[in-house]
N, C-alpha and C positions, 0 to 999 in steps of 0.2 A: 666172533674171534677167528682169526686166521691161523692154521696149523701147517707147518712145514713138516712133513714125514718122509725121510730118507728110507729108501729100500724097504726092508720088510717092517720096520718101526721096532718100538720097544712094546714090552706086554701092555703098558698103559695105553698105547695108541690102538690095540687091537678092536676094540669096540666102535671106536671112529672108523676105522679102516672097513669094519665088516659093514656098518651103516652106509658107507659110501659105496661098496660093492652091491650091496642090496639095491640103493637107488639107481646104480649103472644099470642093474638088471632090468628094474622096473621102465628106465627111460628107454635104454637102447634095444632090448629085447621085447618087452610085453608093450610097449607104446611104438616105438618105430620099427619093430619087426627085423631088426638087424639079426643075421646068422651069426651069433657069437656063441661062445662056449658058456655053460652054466655049471657051477660047482654047487652042490648040496641043494639043487633045486632053488637056489635063492641069491646066488652070488655071481655077478659077472667078471670073471677073473681069466685074463689071457695070459699067453706064455710071456708077455712083456711085464707083467706085474711081478717083478723080481727083485733081488736085492739092489739092482742098479737103477730102480725108478725112484722118482721124487713125486711127491703128492703135494699140491697146494689145496688145501680145503678150509672152506668157511663153515664153522660149525655155529650152533646156537648156544644158548647158555647152558643148556642140558648136555652139551657135548655130543650132538648127533648132527650129522652131515647134513649141510645145506647145498652146498654147490661145491665143486672141484674140478681140477684139472691135473693131467700126469706129465710129468717131464721125462724123456728118455735121452741118454747120451747118444749121440750120433756114431760115436766109435763102437758102438754094439748093435745087434740087430734091433731095428725100430720100423715102424709102419713105412715111412718114406723109402727107406733103403732096402726094404724086403718085399713090400708088396706094390709100391707105388713109384718106383724108379723111373718108370716111363713118362712121368708128369714132368721131369726135370731135363730139359733141353740138352744143358750142358753138364749133366751128372749131378748126382745127389751131394751136396755140401756134407763134409764130414771133417770132424776134427774135435780135439779135446774141449774146445771152447763153444762148441755148437750142439745144442739140444733141440729135442723135436718136442711141440705142445701136441698132446693127445688128450682124448677123452674128456672134453669139456663137459661136464654133467652140470645142467640147471634145472631147477624144479620146474616142471611144465604147468602146474596148477597156480603159478603165479600172476599176476598182471605183468605185462611187459615192463613198464618202469623198474619194478622190484627185480625182475630178472636181469636186466641191464645192470642195476646197481650191483648186483652180486657177481655179474660177468666182469664188470670194470674193475671191481676190488680184486677178485683173482688175479686180473692181469697186472694191476699195479703191485699186488704182493709178489706176483712172479718177477717182474723187472727188479724189485728190491733184492729178492733172492738172487738174481743173474749178477748184478752189480756186487754182491757180497761174495759170490763164489767164482768171479771171473769169468762168466758166460757171456759171450759178446754177440751170439746170433742164435735165434730161434727160428726152426722151420715147421712147417705144418703141412697137412693135406685137409682142405675142406670143399664145401660146395663152391664153385666159381663166383656164386653171388656173395657168398659171405667173406670170400678173399678179398673182393673189392672194398668191404666194409674194414676188415682188418688193415688193409693198406692204407686206409685214410683216416687211422686213428691217432696220427701224428708223430709215429716214429718213421726212422727211413728203414723202407721196405722194398720188396721186389716180387714180382710173379717169376717163379723158375720155369716156367714154360705155358703153352696154351692150355686151356682148359679142355678136358678130354671127357667124353661120355664112356663111363665104365660100368654100365649095368645099373648101378644104384642112383645115376645122376650125372650130371656135369661136375667134375671134380678139378681142382686145380692145386698146385703145390706154391708155397711161397715162403719167404725169408724175411725177417725183419731184425735190424742191428740193433744192439743194446749199447748205450752210451752212458756217461754221467749225466747228460742234458735230457735224456729220454723221459724221467718221470716229470719233468717240468713241462715238455711237449705233450705228454699225455694229458696232465692237467689242464693245460691251455685248450685241449679238445675236448675237455668235459669227462676224462676218465678219472675219477675220484678214488681216494683209498677208502675202506670200509671203516667207518669210526664207530659205528655201534649198530650191530647186527640185530639187536632186539627191536628197534624201532621199525616196524612194518612188515618184519618178516614172519614166516609162518612158524607155528609151534612144532616142538620135538615131536618126532615120529610122523609128520605127514609133508616130508619134503617132495617126495615122488608119489 
């Protein structure tokens, strides 16, 4: 099941959010060794996880986090505008209909086909959310290699500047347009919506 949690969520969302922050800590800090903030020795939560963030979360039948991404409004502090503006040759795109994609969290213990299925399902849910909320463009910062994959997914996109070596690897910024035809273009390129997360996915409690 896909959950859209906006801001800090409701009380009923807290268990799902906590499991997401726990899995983010296991992936980004324990496995990838990123220098990020840890809360209560178990949660990866940063300054952008506030009332303005939106989370696209895939959960299993038990309501536990499987995979997720975070969306941040470009009109407020966000990663590209705050830390990586040098990656944008003509300036960071900003506007009420532009959001940033961050913190794509996928379970590393799954086989590649299943990880891709979850990733593509999150992207399709993100696009549906964008069309519903009037979001016309997404930006993001990823490795230069992953940026090539993103721009080839079937939507209209562009690199915002050349890739640059910034300590942790070669990074690049991108923007993709969201239009009514975008879901069909993604579908034609093999990016399908998640229809049944129980088939072939991991059990609750072992996401990362």
